FIMI-902946 format. One record per residue (C-alpha): x, y, z. Coordinates in nm, 4 decimals. Layout:
// residues N
- X,Y,Z;
...
// end
This chain:
// residues 106
- -2.6626,-4.9285,-2.5001;
- -2.3709,-4.7296,-2.3649;
- -2.0480,-4.9199,-2.2875;
- -2.0653,-4.8055,-1.9245;
- -2.4127,-4.9579,-1.8784;
- -2.3023,-5.2849,-2.0405;
- -2.0139,-5.3134,-1.7957;
- -2.2420,-5.2498,-1.4971;
- -2.4827,-5.5203,-1.6152;
- -2.1958,-5.7657,-1.6639;
- -2.0632,-5.6916,-1.3153;
- -2.4072,-5.7446,-1.1610;
- -2.4559,-6.0746,-1.3453;
- -2.1138,-6.2063,-1.2476;
- -2.1739,-6.1040,-0.8848;
- -2.5065,-6.2886,-0.8780;
- -2.3588,-6.6026,-1.0302;
- -2.0613,-6.6047,-0.7944;
- -2.2809,-6.5425,-0.4902;
- -2.4720,-6.8664,-0.5523;
- -2.1661,-7.0766,-0.6343;
- -2.0126,-7.1072,-0.2823;
- -2.3165,-7.2803,-0.1304;
- -2.3059,-7.5452,-0.4031;
- -1.9326,-7.5824,-0.3607;
- -1.9665,-7.6180,0.0177;
- -2.2229,-7.8979,-0.0159;
- -1.9973,-8.0916,-0.2504;
- -1.6982,-8.0344,-0.0265;
- -1.8488,-8.2272,0.2657;
- -1.9373,-8.5204,0.0418;
- -1.5995,-8.5221,-0.1314;
- -1.4078,-8.4786,0.1948;
- -1.6198,-8.7490,0.3602;
- -1.5352,-8.9945,0.0845;
- -1.1701,-8.8926,0.1077;
- -1.1684,-8.9533,0.4851;
- -1.3360,-9.2914,0.4332;
- -1.0707,-9.3904,0.1800;
- -0.7984,-9.2823,0.4241;
- -0.9523,-9.4954,0.6983;
- -1.0689,-9.2051,0.9173;
- -1.4220,-9.3401,0.9522;
- -1.5236,-9.1156,1.2424;
- -1.4414,-8.7999,1.0442;
- -1.5986,-8.9514,0.7329;
- -1.9238,-9.0117,0.9218;
- -1.9247,-8.6542,1.0510;
- -1.8731,-8.5050,0.7036;
- -2.1107,-8.7439,0.5281;
- -2.3868,-8.6669,0.7784;
- -2.3409,-8.2969,0.6989;
- -2.3567,-8.3746,0.3272;
- -2.6772,-8.5761,0.3785;
- -2.8352,-8.2826,0.5639;
- -2.7312,-8.0361,0.2942;
- -2.8673,-8.2524,0.0115;
- -3.1502,-8.4617,0.1579;
- -3.2540,-8.6074,-0.1799;
- -2.9023,-8.7175,-0.2742;
- -2.8530,-9.0927,-0.2159;
- -2.4716,-9.0819,-0.2385;
- -2.3957,-8.9589,0.1166;
- -2.6127,-9.2403,0.2554;
- -2.4323,-9.4983,0.0431;
- -2.0992,-9.3884,0.1891;
- -2.2421,-9.3555,0.5403;
- -2.3515,-9.7170,0.5168;
- -1.9959,-9.8177,0.4251;
- -1.8418,-9.6035,0.7008;
- -2.0739,-9.7403,0.9681;
- -1.9988,-10.0925,0.8511;
- -1.6269,-10.0199,0.8790;
- -1.6814,-9.9140,1.2431;
- -1.8855,-10.2300,1.3076;
- -2.2053,-10.0303,1.3658;
- -2.4107,-10.2690,1.1565;
- -2.7490,-10.1342,1.2677;
- -2.6699,-9.7847,1.1425;
- -2.5073,-9.9297,0.8334;
- -2.8305,-10.1118,0.7458;
- -3.0383,-9.7999,0.8190;
- -2.8240,-9.5865,0.5909;
- -2.8320,-9.8531,0.3211;
- -3.2121,-9.8561,0.3401;
- -3.2226,-9.4765,0.3021;
- -2.9794,-9.5023,0.0108;
- -3.1961,-9.7653,-0.1629;
- -3.5145,-9.5587,-0.1203;
- -3.3557,-9.2384,-0.2469;
- -3.1884,-9.4164,-0.5385;
- -3.5180,-9.5797,-0.6348;
- -3.6944,-9.2430,-0.6158;
- -3.4201,-9.0859,-0.8259;
- -3.4518,-9.3557,-1.0938;
- -3.8324,-9.3236,-1.1028;
- -3.8044,-8.9467,-1.1454;
- -3.5519,-8.9918,-1.4233;
- -3.7781,-9.2456,-1.5965;
- -4.0800,-9.0132,-1.5642;
- -3.8807,-8.7225,-1.7057;
- -3.7746,-8.9340,-2.0031;
- -4.1351,-9.0394,-2.0659;
- -4.2500,-8.6743,-2.0624;
- -3.9860,-8.5826,-2.3190;
- -4.1118,-8.8483,-2.5608;
// end
């Protein structure tokens, strides 16, 4: 293969990889920033960011775990319990999937 063609292929591959990276990074940013806001005591902002993170990654239990904590900190115990229930269901589902994957490997 000519050196020029190799460079074009490399550029295309790097462009494709980089184009998918920002969406992943954005999803993590809301979760990370939400946790940061919670730890700083800005529960209203934490709830806003964690709700975005939960929408971006509906199967991820972590945003719901932190939402439960944030709602509890704002004395919204009903929402705190609802988020905790969602967290428990998603975590249980995640553990079952992990167990099933391990069984398939063996």
